[in-house]
N, CA, C and O atoms as a GROMACS GRO file, in nm:
protein
  608
    1MET      N    1   4.856   9.074   7.759
    1MET     CA    2   4.713   9.095   7.782
    1MET      C    3   4.633   9.038   7.663
    1MET      O    4   4.662   9.067   7.547
    2LEU      N    5   4.535   8.958   7.695
    2LEU     CA    6   4.450   8.894   7.594
    2LEU      C    7   4.359   8.997   7.528
    2LEU      O    8   4.292   9.075   7.596
    3LYS      N    9   4.356   8.996   7.394
    3LYS     CA   10   4.274   9.090   7.318
    3LYS      C   11   4.158   9.018   7.250
    3LYS      O   12   4.163   8.897   7.229
    4VAL      N   13   4.055   9.093   7.216
    4VAL     CA   14   3.938   9.040   7.146
    4VAL      C   15   3.977   8.973   7.014
    4VAL      O   16   3.921   8.869   6.978
    5SER      N   17   4.074   9.031   6.943
    5SER     CA   18   4.116   8.975   6.814
    5SER      C   19   4.167   8.831   6.830
    5SER      O   20   4.145   8.747   6.743
    6GLU      N   21   4.235   8.803   6.942
    6GLU     CA   22   4.287   8.668   6.967
    6GLU      C   23   4.173   8.571   6.997
    6GLU      O   24   4.175   8.456   6.952
    7VAL      N   25   4.073   8.617   7.073
    7VAL     CA   26   3.958   8.534   7.105
    7VAL      C   27   3.884   8.498   6.975
    7VAL      O   28   3.844   8.383   6.956
    8LEU      N   29   3.866   8.596   6.888
    8LEU     CA   30   3.798   8.572   6.759
    8LEU      C   31   3.877   8.476   6.671
    8LEU      O   32   3.818   8.393   6.602
    9ARG      N   33   4.010   8.488   6.673
    9ARG     CA   34   4.094   8.403   6.590
    9ARG      C   35   4.077   8.256   6.629
    9ARG      O   36   4.069   8.169   6.542
   10VAL      N   37   4.071   8.229   6.758
   10VAL     CA   38   4.053   8.093   6.809
   10VAL      C   39   3.912   8.043   6.776
   10VAL      O   40   3.894   7.927   6.739
   11LYS      N   41   3.815   8.131   6.792
   11LYS     CA   42   3.675   8.095   6.773
   11LYS      C   43   3.641   8.067   6.627
   11LYS      O   44   3.558   7.982   6.597
   12GLY      N   45   3.706   8.137   6.536
   12GLY     CA   46   3.669   8.128   6.394
   12GLY      C   47   3.574   8.242   6.363
   12GLY      O   48   3.525   8.310   6.454
   13ASN      N   49   3.549   8.263   6.236
   13ASN     CA   50   3.473   8.384   6.202
   13ASN      C   51   3.342   8.357   6.128
   13ASN      O   52   3.307   8.428   6.034
   14THR      N   53   3.270   8.253   6.171
   14THR     CA   54   3.137   8.230   6.115
   14THR      C   55   3.044   8.335   6.173
   14THR      O   56   3.036   8.352   6.295
   15LEU      N   57   2.973   8.405   6.085
   15LEU     CA   58   2.885   8.513   6.128
   15LEU      C   59   2.740   8.481   6.097
   15LEU      O   60   2.709   8.434   5.987
   16TYR      N   61   2.653   8.506   6.191
   16TYR     CA   62   2.510   8.491   6.167
   16TYR      C   63   2.444   8.625   6.192
   16TYR      O   64   2.445   8.678   6.303
   17THR      N   65   2.386   8.680   6.086
   17THR     CA   66   2.320   8.809   6.097
   17THR      C   67   2.177   8.798   6.047
   17THR      O   68   2.139   8.700   5.982
   18ALA      N   69   2.100   8.899   6.078
   18ALA     CA   70   1.962   8.908   6.029
   18ALA      C   71   1.931   9.056   6.010
   18ALA      O   72   2.007   9.143   6.054
   19THR      N   73   1.819   9.084   5.945
   19THR     CA   74   1.775   9.223   5.928
   19THR      C   75   1.662   9.249   6.027
   19THR      O   76   1.597   9.156   6.074
   20PRO      N   77   1.639   9.376   6.058
   20PRO     CA   78   1.532   9.408   6.155
   20PRO      C   79   1.393   9.364   6.107
   20PRO      O   80   1.304   9.341   6.188
   21ASP      N   81   1.376   9.354   5.976
   21ASP     CA   82   1.244   9.321   5.921
   21ASP      C   83   1.218   9.171   5.907
   21ASP      O   84   1.112   9.130   5.861
   22MET      N   85   1.316   9.090   5.948
   22MET     CA   86   1.296   8.945   5.943
   22MET      C   87   1.192   8.905   6.049
   22MET      O   88   1.196   8.956   6.161
   23PRO      N   89   1.100   8.814   6.014
   23PRO     CA   90   1.003   8.767   6.115
   23PRO      C   91   1.075   8.694   6.229
   23PRO      O   92   1.175   8.625   6.206
   24ILE      N   93   1.024   8.709   6.350
   24ILE     CA   94   1.083   8.645   6.467
   24ILE      C   95   1.091   8.494   6.448
   24ILE      O   96   1.189   8.431   6.489
   25ILE      N   97   0.989   8.434   6.387
   25ILE     CA   98   0.987   8.288   6.366
   25ILE      C   99   1.108   8.243   6.284
   25ILE      O  100   1.164   8.136   6.308
   26LYS      N  101   1.147   8.326   6.186
   26LYS     CA  102   1.262   8.294   6.100
   26LYS      C  103   1.391   8.301   6.182
   26LYS      O  104   1.479   8.217   6.167
   27ALA      N  105   1.402   8.401   6.268
   27ALA     CA  106   1.520   8.416   6.355
   27ALA      C  107   1.529   8.295   6.448
   27ALA      O  108   1.637   8.241   6.470
   28LEU      N  109   1.415   8.255   6.502
   28LEU     CA  110   1.409   8.141   6.593
   28LEU      C  111   1.458   8.015   6.521
   28LEU      O  112   1.534   7.937   6.578
   29GLU      N  113   1.414   7.995   6.397
   29GLU     CA  114   1.457   7.879   6.317
   29GLU      C  115   1.608   7.881   6.297
   29GLU      O  116   1.675   7.780   6.318
   30THR      N  117   1.661   7.996   6.256
   30THR     CA  118   1.806   8.009   6.231
   30THR      C  119   1.886   7.978   6.357
   30THR      O  120   1.982   7.901   6.353
   31MET      N  121   1.846   8.037   6.469
   31MET     CA  122   1.918   8.019   6.595
   31MET      C  123   1.913   7.873   6.640
   31MET      O  124   2.011   7.820   6.692
   32SER      N  125   1.799   7.811   6.621
   32SER     CA  126   1.783   7.670   6.661
   32SER      C  127   1.864   7.578   6.571
   32SER      O  128   1.937   7.492   6.620
   33GLU      N  129   1.852   7.597   6.440
   33GLU     CA  130   1.922   7.509   6.344
   33GLU      C  131   2.074   7.525   6.352
   33GLU      O  132   2.147   7.427   6.337
   34GLN      N  133   2.121   7.647   6.375
   34GLN     CA  134   2.266   7.672   6.381
   34GLN      C  135   2.322   7.655   6.522
   34GLN      O  136   2.443   7.664   6.543
   35ASP      N  137   2.234   7.631   6.619
   35ASP     CA  138   2.273   7.616   6.760
   35ASP      C  139   2.351   7.738   6.809
   35ASP      O  140   2.461   7.725   6.863
   36ILE      N  141   2.292   7.855   6.787
   36ILE     CA  142   2.355   7.981   6.829
   36ILE      C  143   2.260   8.056   6.923
   36ILE      O  144   2.138   8.041   6.915
   37GLY      N  145   2.318   8.136   7.010
   37GLY     CA  146   2.237   8.209   7.109
   37GLY      C  147   2.206   8.352   7.072
   37GLY      O  148   2.134   8.421   7.144
   38SER      N  149   2.261   8.397   6.957
   38SER     CA  150   2.238   8.536   6.919
   38SER      C  151   2.245   8.556   6.769
   38SER      O  152   2.306   8.477   6.696
   39LEU      N  153   2.183   8.662   6.726
   39LEU     CA  154   2.195   8.710   6.588
   39LEU      C  155   2.231   8.858   6.594
   39LEU      O  156   2.173   8.933   6.673
   40VAL      N  157   2.326   8.898   6.511
   40VAL     CA  158   2.359   9.040   6.501
   40VAL      C  159   2.263   9.098   6.398
   40VAL      O  160   2.250   9.044   6.288
   41ILE      N  161   2.197   9.207   6.433
   41ILE     CA  162   2.099   9.266   6.344
   41ILE      C  163   2.165   9.382   6.268
   41ILE      O  164   2.206   9.482   6.326
   42MET      N  165   2.172   9.362   6.136
   42MET     CA  166   2.238   9.461   6.049
   42MET      C  167   2.134   9.519   5.954
   42MET      O  168   2.047   9.448   5.903
   43ASP      N  169   2.144   9.649   5.930
   43ASP     CA  170   2.053   9.717   5.838
   43ASP      C  171   2.136   9.806   5.747
   43ASP      O  172   2.198   9.902   5.793
   44HIS      N  173   2.135   9.776   5.619
   44HIS     CA  174   2.214   9.851   5.520
   44HIS      C  175   2.360   9.863   5.563
   44HIS      O  176   2.420   9.970   5.554
   45GLY      N  177   2.416   9.750   5.608
   45GLY     CA  178   2.558   9.745   5.644
   45GLY      C  179   2.593   9.804   5.780
   45GLY      O  180   2.710   9.810   5.816
   46LEU      N  181   2.493   9.847   5.856
   46LEU     CA  182   2.520   9.905   5.988
   46LEU      C  183   2.462   9.819   6.099
   46LEU      O  184   2.356   9.758   6.083
   47LEU      N  185   2.533   9.815   6.212
   47LEU     CA  186   2.485   9.743   6.330
   47LEU      C  187   2.364   9.818   6.385
   47LEU      O  188   2.374   9.935   6.422
   48THR      N  189   2.248   9.750   6.390
   48THR     CA  190   2.129   9.816   6.443
   48THR      C  191   2.071   9.747   6.565
   48THR      O  192   1.982   9.802   6.631
   49GLY      N  193   2.121   9.628   6.597
   49GLY     CA  194   2.068   9.561   6.714
   49GLY      C  195   2.129   9.424   6.738
   49GLY      O  196   2.208   9.373   6.658
   50MET      N  197   2.088   9.365   6.850
   50MET     CA  198   2.125   9.227   6.884
   50MET      C  199   1.997   9.156   6.922
   50MET      O  200   1.909   9.212   6.988
   51LEU      N  201   1.989   9.030   6.881
   51LEU     CA  202   1.877   8.947   6.921
   51LEU      C  203   1.936   8.824   6.988
   51LEU      O  204   2.018   8.753   6.929
   52THR      N  205   1.894   8.798   7.111
   52THR     CA  206   1.942   8.680   7.182
   52THR      C  207   1.821   8.598   7.227
   52THR      O  208   1.707   8.641   7.215
   53PHE      N  209   1.850   8.480   7.278
   53PHE     CA  210   1.740   8.394   7.326
   53PHE      C  211   1.660   8.465   7.435
   53PHE      O  212   1.542   8.435   7.454
   54ARG      N  213   1.722   8.559   7.507
   54ARG     CA  214   1.652   8.632   7.614
   54ARG      C  215   1.533   8.711   7.558
   54ARG      O  216   1.423   8.704   7.612
   55GLU      N  217   1.556   8.785   7.449
   55GLU     CA  218   1.447   8.864   7.388
   55GLU      C  219   1.338   8.774   7.332
   55GLU      O  220   1.219   8.804   7.341
   56ILE      N  221   1.380   8.662   7.272
   56ILE     CA  222   1.282   8.570   7.215
   56ILE      C  223   1.196   8.507   7.324
   56ILE      O  224   1.075   8.497   7.310
   57ILE      N  225   1.259   8.464   7.433
   57ILE     CA  226   1.185   8.403   7.544
   57ILE      C  227   1.087   8.504   7.604
   57ILE      O  228   0.972   8.470   7.633
   58ARG      N  229   1.132   8.628   7.624
   58ARG     CA  230   1.042   8.732   7.676
   58ARG      C  231   0.921   8.751   7.586
   58ARG      O  232   0.808   8.760   7.632
   59HIS      N  233   0.948   8.755   7.454
   59HIS     CA  234   0.840   8.774   7.356
   59HIS      C  235   0.742   8.657   7.361
   59HIS      O  236   0.621   8.677   7.364
   60LEU      N  237   0.795   8.535   7.362
   60LEU     CA  238   0.709   8.417   7.366
   60LEU      C  239   0.626   8.415   7.495
   60LEU      O  240   0.508   8.380   7.493
   61HIS      N  241   0.688   8.451   7.605
   61HIS     CA  242   0.618   8.454   7.734
   61HIS      C  243   0.501   8.554   7.731
   61HIS      O  244   0.393   8.526   7.783
   62GLY      N  245   0.526   8.668   7.670
   62GLY     CA  246   0.422   8.772   7.664
   62GLY      C  247   0.314   8.745   7.560
   62GLY      O  248   0.212   8.815   7.556
   63ASN      N  249   0.336   8.644   7.475
   63ASN     CA  250   0.242   8.616   7.366
   63ASN      C  251   0.193   8.472   7.366
   63ASN      O  252   0.168   8.414   7.260
   64ASN      N  253   0.180   8.415   7.484
   64ASN     CA  254   0.130   8.277   7.499
   64ASN      C  255   0.204   8.176   7.411
   64ASN      O  256   0.144   8.083   7.357
   65GLY      N  257   0.335   8.195   7.397
   65GLY     CA  258   0.416   8.100   7.321
   65GLY      C  259   0.413   8.119   7.171
   65GLY      O  260   0.469   8.038   7.097
   66ASN      N  261   0.348   8.226   7.124
   66ASN     CA  262   0.340   8.252   6.979
   66ASN      C  263   0.435   8.363   6.937
   66ASN      O  264   0.452   8.462   7.009
   67THR      N  265   0.497   8.347   6.820
   67THR     CA  266   0.582   8.455   6.770
   67THR      C  267   0.496   8.557   6.697
   67THR      O  268   0.533   8.674   6.686
   68GLY      N  269   0.380   8.513   6.647
   68GLY     CA  270   0.293   8.603   6.572
   68GLY      C  271   0.362   8.647   6.444
   68GLY      O  272   0.453   8.580   6.396
   69ASP      N  273   0.319   8.760   6.390
   69ASP     CA  274   0.379   8.812   6.266
   69ASP      C  275   0.484   8.918   6.297
   69ASP      O  276   0.531   8.988   6.207
   70ASN      N  277   0.521   8.928   6.424
   70ASN     CA  278   0.616   9.032   6.464
   70ASN      C  279   0.753   9.014   6.399
   70ASN      O  280   0.794   8.902   6.368
   71THR      N  281   0.821   9.126   6.380
   71THR     CA  282   0.956   9.122   6.324
   71THR      C  283   1.058   9.140   6.436
   71THR      O  284   1.024   9.178   6.548
   72ILE      N  285   1.182   9.112   6.403
   72ILE     CA  286   1.293   9.125   6.498
   72ILE      C  287   1.298   9.266   6.556
   72ILE      O  288   1.327   9.285   6.674
   73ARG      N  289   1.270   9.366   6.472
   73ARG     CA  290   1.277   9.506   6.516
   73ARG      C  291   1.196   9.531   6.644
   73ARG      O  292   1.236   9.611   6.729
   74SER      N  293   1.084   9.462   6.657
   74SER     CA  294   0.994   9.487   6.771
   74SER      C  295   1.048   9.432   6.903
   74SER      O  296   1.001   9.472   7.010
   75ILE      N  297   1.146   9.342   6.898
   75ILE     CA  298   1.196   9.282   7.023
   75ILE      C  299   1.347   9.294   7.044
   75ILE      O  300   1.396   9.267   7.153
   76MET      N  301   1.421   9.333   6.940
   76MET     CA  302   1.568   9.335   6.950
   76MET      C  303   1.617   9.441   7.048
   76MET      O  304   1.547   9.538   7.077
   77ASP      N  305   1.738   9.420   7.098
   77ASP     CA  306   1.808   9.524   7.175
   77ASP      C  307   1.862   9.621   7.071
   77ASP      O  308   1.954   9.587   6.996
   78ASP      N  309   1.806   9.741   7.067
   78ASP     CA  310   1.845   9.835   6.960
   78ASP      C  311   1.960   9.927   6.999
   78ASP      O  312   1.993  10.020   6.926
   79ALA      N  313   2.020   9.901   7.115
   79ALA     CA  314   2.138   9.980   7.155
   79ALA      C  315   2.244   9.886   7.211
   79ALA      O  316   2.285   9.900   7.327
   80PRO      N  317   2.289   9.790   7.129
   80PRO     CA  318   2.387   9.693   7.182
   80PRO      C  319   2.523   9.756   7.204
   80PRO      O  320   2.567   9.842   7.128
   81VAL      N  321   2.590   9.709   7.310
   81VAL     CA  322   2.727   9.752   7.335
   81VAL      C  323   2.815   9.669   7.241
   81VAL      O  324   2.790   9.550   7.222
   82SER      N  325   2.918   9.732   7.184
   82SER     CA  326   3.009   9.656   7.098
   82SER      C  327   3.153   9.685   7.141
   82SER      O  328   3.180   9.780   7.214
   83VAL      N  329   3.244   9.600   7.094
   83VAL     CA  330   3.386   9.618   7.124
   83VAL      C  331   3.464   9.615   6.994
   83VAL      O  332   3.411   9.579   6.889
   84SER      N  333   3.591   9.653   7.001
   84SER     CA  334   3.679   9.651   6.884
   84SER      C  335   3.776   9.534   6.899
   84SER      O  336   3.787   9.476   7.007
   85PRO      N  337   3.846   9.497   6.790
   85PRO     CA  338   3.942   9.387   6.800
   85PRO      C  339   4.053   9.413   6.903
   85PRO      O  340   4.113   9.318   6.954
   86ASN      N  341   4.080   9.540   6.933
   86ASN     CA  342   4.188   9.575   7.026
   86ASN      C  343   4.144   9.583   7.172
   86ASN      O  344   4.227   9.607   7.260
   87THR      N  345   4.015   9.562   7.198
   87THR     CA  346   3.966   9.568   7.335
   87THR      C  347   4.027   9.455   7.418
   87THR      O  348   4.037   9.342   7.371
   88ASP      N  349   4.068   9.486   7.540
   88ASP     CA  350   4.124   9.385   7.631
   88ASP      C  351   4.013   9.292   7.680
   88ASP      O  352   3.899   9.333   7.696
   89ALA      N  353   4.049   9.167   7.704
   89ALA     CA  354   3.956   9.066   7.755
   89ALA      C  355   3.895   9.111   7.888
   89ALA      O  356   3.777   9.086   7.913
   90ASP      N  357   3.974   9.177   7.972
   90ASP     CA  358   3.924   9.226   8.102
   90ASP      C  359   3.807   9.323   8.082
   90ASP      O  360   3.708   9.318   8.155
   91GLU      N  361   3.822   9.410   7.983
   91GLU     CA  362   3.719   9.510   7.954
   91GLU      C  363   3.592   9.441   7.903
   91GLU      O  364   3.481   9.482   7.938
   92VAL      N  365   3.607   9.337   7.820
   92VAL     CA  366   3.492   9.263   7.769
   92VAL      C  367   3.417   9.198   7.885
   92VAL      O  368   3.295   9.205   7.892
   93GLN      N  369   3.491   9.136   7.975
   93GLN     CA  370   3.429   9.074   8.092
   93GLN      C  371   3.351   9.177   8.174
   93GLN      O  372   3.238   9.152   8.215
   94ARG      N  373   3.414   9.292   8.196
   94ARG     CA  374   3.349   9.399   8.273
   94ARG      C  375   3.220   9.443   8.206
   94ARG      O  376   3.116   9.458   8.272
   95LEU      N  377   3.226   9.464   8.074
   95LEU     CA  378   3.107   9.506   7.998
   95LEU      C  379   2.997   9.402   8.004
   95LEU      O  380   2.880   9.435   8.022
   96MET      N  381   3.035   9.276   7.989
   96MET     CA  382   2.937   9.167   7.990
   96MET      C  383   2.863   9.164   8.125
   96MET      O  384   2.741   9.147   8.129
   97LEU      N  385   2.938   9.179   8.232
   97LEU     CA  386   2.877   9.176   8.365
   97LEU      C  387   2.793   9.301   8.390
   97LEU      O  388   2.681   9.294   8.441
   98GLU      N  389   2.850   9.417   8.355
   98GLU     CA  390   2.782   9.544   8.379
   98GLU      C  391   2.653   9.556   8.298
   98GLU      O  392   2.551   9.601   8.349
   99LYS      N  393   2.660   9.517   8.170
   99LYS     CA  394   2.544   9.532   8.080
   99LYS      C  395   2.456   9.408   8.077
   99LYS      O  396   2.355   9.406   8.007
  100HIS      N  397   2.494   9.305   8.153
  100HIS     CA  398   2.419   9.179   8.156
  100HIS      C  399   2.407   9.124   8.013
  100HIS      O  400   2.301   9.076   7.972
  101ALA      N  401   2.519   9.131   7.939
  101ALA     CA  402   2.520   9.090   7.798
  101ALA      C  403   2.600   8.962   7.781
  101ALA      O  404   2.719   8.957   7.815
  102ARG      N  405   2.538   8.859   7.729
  102ARG     CA  406   2.609   8.732   7.706
  102ARG      C  407   2.678   8.730   7.570
  102ARG      O  408   2.766   8.647   7.545
  103TYR      N  409   2.637   8.822   7.482
  103TYR     CA  410   2.691   8.827   7.345
  103TYR      C  411   2.722   8.971   7.310
  103TYR      O  412   2.638   9.060   7.326
  104ILE      N  413   2.845   8.994   7.261
  104ILE     CA  414   2.886   9.130   7.225
  104ILE      C  415   2.945   9.129   7.084
  104ILE      O  416   3.041   9.056   7.057
  105PRO      N  417   2.889   9.210   6.993
  105PRO     CA  418   2.945   9.218   6.858
  105PRO      C  419   3.083   9.285   6.859
  105PRO      O  420   3.109   9.376   6.938
  106VAL      N  421   3.169   9.238   6.770
  106VAL     CA  422   3.302   9.296   6.754
  106VAL      C  423   3.301   9.375   6.624
  106VAL      O  424   3.279   9.319   6.516
  107MET      N  425   3.324   9.506   6.635
  107MET     CA  426   3.318   9.594   6.520
  107MET      C  427   3.455   9.656   6.494
  107MET      O  428   3.525   9.698   6.586
  108ASP      N  429   3.491   9.662   6.366
  108ASP     CA  430   3.609   9.737   6.326
  108ASP      C  431   3.555   9.856   6.248
  108ASP      O  432   3.533   9.847   6.127
  109GLY      N  433   3.534   9.967   6.317
  109GLY     CA  434   3.460  10.078   6.258
  109GLY      C  435   3.318  10.030   6.231
  109GLY      O  436   3.253   9.977   6.322
  110PRO      N  437   3.268  10.046   6.107
  110PRO     CA  438   3.132  10.000   6.077
  110PRO      C  439   3.124   9.852   6.039
  110PRO      O  440   3.016   9.798   6.018
  111MET      N  441   3.241   9.786   6.030
  111MET     CA  442   3.244   9.649   5.980
  111MET      C  443   3.234   9.546   6.094
  111MET      O  444   3.309   9.551   6.191
  112LEU      N  445   3.138   9.453   6.078
  112LEU     CA  446   3.119   9.347   6.176
  112LEU      C  447   3.224   9.238   6.154
  112LEU      O  448   3.235   9.183   6.044
  113LEU      N  449   3.301   9.206   6.260
  113LEU     CA  450   3.403   9.102   6.251
  113LEU      C  451   3.358   8.971   6.314
  113LEU      O  452   3.404   8.863   6.275
  114GLY      N  453   3.267   8.980   6.411
  114GLY     CA  454   3.222   8.859   6.479
  114GLY      C  455   3.145   8.892   6.604
  114GLY      O  456   3.112   9.008   6.630
  115VAL      N  457   3.118   8.789   6.682
  115VAL     CA  458   3.048   8.804   6.809
  115VAL      C  459   3.127   8.728   6.914
  115VAL      O  460   3.170   8.615   6.891
  116ILE      N  461   3.146   8.789   7.029
  116ILE     CA  462   3.212   8.723   7.141
  116ILE      C  463   3.105   8.688   7.243
  116ILE      O  464   3.028   8.774   7.286
  117SER      N  465   3.101   8.562   7.281
  117SER     CA  466   3.003   8.520   7.381
  117SER      C  467   3.072   8.503   7.516
  117SER      O  468   3.194   8.498   7.525
  118PHE      N  469   2.990   8.494   7.620
  118PHE     CA  470   3.039   8.470   7.755
  118PHE      C  471   3.121   8.341   7.756
  118PHE      O  472   3.226   8.332   7.820
  119TYR      N  473   3.070   8.240   7.684
  119TYR     CA  474   3.137   8.110   7.673
  119TYR      C  475   3.274   8.125   7.604
  119TYR      O  476   3.372   8.067   7.650
  120ASP      N  477   3.280   8.203   7.496
  120ASP     CA  478   3.407   8.226   7.426
  120ASP      C  479   3.510   8.288   7.520
  120ASP      O  480   3.627   8.250   7.520
  121MET      N  481   3.463   8.383   7.602
  121MET     CA  482   3.552   8.451   7.696
  121MET      C  483   3.606   8.352   7.800
  121MET      O  484   3.725   8.350   7.830
  122ALA      N  485   3.516   8.271   7.854
  122ALA     CA  486   3.558   8.172   7.954
  122ALA      C  487   3.660   8.076   7.895
  122ALA      O  488   3.762   8.046   7.958
  123GLN      N  489   3.634   8.030   7.774
  123GLN     CA  490   3.724   7.936   7.706
  123GLN      C  491   3.862   8.000   7.682
  123GLN      O  492   3.965   7.937   7.706
  124ALA      N  493   3.861   8.123   7.636
  124ALA     CA  494   3.987   8.194   7.606
  124ALA      C  495   4.068   8.218   7.733
  124ALA      O  496   4.191   8.204   7.732
  125ILE      N  497   4.001   8.252   7.840
  125ILE     CA  498   4.071   8.281   7.966
  125ILE      C  499   4.131   8.153   8.023
  125ILE      O  500   4.244   8.154   8.072
  126VAL      N  501   4.058   8.043   8.017
  126VAL     CA  502   4.110   7.914   8.064
  126VAL      C  503   4.232   7.875   7.980
  126VAL      O  504   4.333   7.830   8.035
  127ALA      N  505   4.223   7.892   7.848
  127ALA     CA  506   4.336   7.858   7.758
  127ALA      C  507   4.458   7.945   7.789
  127ALA      O  508   4.570   7.896   7.791
  128ALA      N  509   4.435   8.074   7.812
  128ALA     CA  510   4.545   8.167   7.844
  128ALA      C  511   4.610   8.129   7.976
  128ALA      O  512   4.733   8.132   7.988
  129GLN      N  513   4.529   8.092   8.075
  129GLN     CA  514   4.584   8.052   8.206
  129GLN      C  515   4.664   7.923   8.193
  129GLN      O  516   4.768   7.907   8.256
  130GLN      N  517   4.614   7.830   8.111
  130GLN     CA  518   4.682   7.703   8.087
  130GLN      C  519   4.820   7.729   8.025
  130GLN      O  520   4.920   7.670   8.065
  131PHE      N  521   4.822   7.820   7.926
  131PHE     CA  522   4.946   7.856   7.858
  131PHE      C  523   5.044   7.917   7.958
  131PHE      O  524   5.162   7.883   7.960
  132GLU      N  525   4.994   8.008   8.040
  132GLU     CA  526   5.076   8.074   8.141
  132GLU      C  527   5.133   7.972   8.240
  132GLU      O  528   5.251   7.979   8.276
  133ASN      N  529   5.050   7.879   8.284
  133ASN     CA  530   5.094   7.773   8.376
  133ASN      C  531   5.206   7.691   8.314
  133ASN      O  532   5.306   7.662   8.379
  134ASN      N  533   5.188   7.653   8.187
  134ASN     CA  534   5.289   7.573   8.117
  134ASN      C  535   5.420   7.650   8.105
  134ASN      O  536   5.528   7.593   8.122
  135MET      N  537   5.411   7.781   8.075
  135MET     CA  538   5.531   7.865   8.063
  135MET      C  539   5.602   7.873   8.198
  135MET      O  540   5.725   7.862   8.206
  136LEU      N  541   5.526   7.892   8.304
  136LEU     CA  542   5.585   7.902   8.439
  136LEU      C  543   5.651   7.771   8.479
  136LEU      O  544   5.760   7.770   8.536
  137LYS      N  545   5.584   7.659   8.448
  137LYS     CA  546   5.640   7.528   8.481
  137LYS      C  547   5.770   7.504   8.405
  137LYS      O  548   5.867   7.451   8.460
  138ALA      N  549   5.772   7.542   8.277
  138ALA     CA  550   5.894   7.526   8.197
  138ALA      C  551   6.005   7.615   8.253
  138ALA      O  552   6.121   7.574   8.259
  139TYR      N  553   5.969   7.736   8.294
  139TYR     CA  554   6.065   7.830   8.350
  139TYR      C  555   6.123   7.776   8.480
  139TYR      O  556   6.243   7.782   8.503
  140ILE      N  557   6.036   7.722   8.565
  140ILE     CA  558   6.079   7.668   8.694
  140ILE      C  559   6.166   7.544   8.673
  140ILE      O  560   6.265   7.524   8.744
  141ARG      N  561   6.131   7.461   8.575
  141ARG     CA  562   6.210   7.341   8.545
  141ARG      C  563   6.353   7.379   8.505
  141ARG      O  564   6.448   7.308   8.537
  142ASP      N  565   6.367   7.492   8.435
  142ASP     CA  566   6.499   7.537   8.388
  142ASP      C  567   6.570   7.627   8.490
  142ASP      O  568   6.678   7.678   8.463
  143TRP      N  569   6.509   7.647   8.605
  143TRP     CA  570   6.565   7.733   8.708
  143TRP      C  571   6.699   7.676   8.754
  143TRP      O  572   6.708   7.557   8.784
  144PRO      N  573   6.803   7.758   8.758
  144PRO     CA  574   6.933   7.704   8.801
  144PRO      C  575   6.931   7.667   8.949
  144PRO      O  576   6.869   7.735   9.030
  145SER      N  577   7.000   7.558   8.983
  145SER     CA  578   7.008   7.519   9.124
  145SER      C  579   7.099   7.617   9.196
  145SER      O  580   7.169   7.694   9.131
  146ASP      N  581   7.101   7.616   9.327
  146ASP     CA  582   7.182   7.709   9.405
  146ASP      C  583   7.331   7.690   9.375
  146ASP      O  584   7.407   7.787   9.369
  147SER      N  585   7.373   7.564   9.354
  147SER     CA  586   7.515   7.539   9.327
  147SER      C  587   7.554   7.594   9.189
  147SER      O  588   7.664   7.645   9.172
  148GLU      N  589   7.464   7.582   9.091
  148GLU     CA  590   7.490   7.637   8.956
  148GLU      C  591   7.498   7.789   8.964
  148GLU      O  592   7.586   7.850   8.903
  149ALA      N  593   7.406   7.850   9.041
  149ALA     CA  594   7.402   7.995   9.054
  149ALA      C  595   7.529   8.045   9.122
  149ALA      O  596   7.581   8.151   9.086
  150ALA      N  597   7.580   7.971   9.220
  150ALA     CA  598   7.701   8.011   9.294
  150ALA      C  599   7.824   8.003   9.204
  150ALA      O  600   7.918   8.080   9.221
  151ALA      N  601   7.823   7.910   9.110
  151ALA     CA  602   7.938   7.891   9.021
  151ALA      C  603   7.953   8.003   8.918
  151ALA      O  604   8.062   8.024   8.864
  152THR      N  605   7.844   8.076   8.891
  152THR     CA  606   7.852   8.182   8.790
  152THR      C  607   7.895   8.313   8.844
  152THR      O  608   7.906   8.411   8.769
   0.00000   0.00000   0.00000
């Protein structure tokens, strides 16, 4: 069974975080320059929220395209669902669909290990299926013929 820790290992562990008091314009710059869809919002070492392009787009739509002087705190999801490194990939998929979350922080207790995106999950599942297919093909290739099986 594929675990979150394996998905993170393949993805690498570059982390992008922000504080709740950061101006939205600054978050927008970071997300654009780093080509990322989310920021994990940390306050004094604790997970306090998630900011994704969805919240930013909603804010811009409601403010005639302006970020104004607002901070991340005013628009972030302040109750993000998180997973642990031992969470099964199936459970992550279920949570993503149920909570309509494209990005889920991975926490080991209070410590942030990374973020798993919908894209990361899709990539990991395709890779796992590819590996499984290759194993099955190798197994079938080594399958004894009926005459070999009869001789044993």
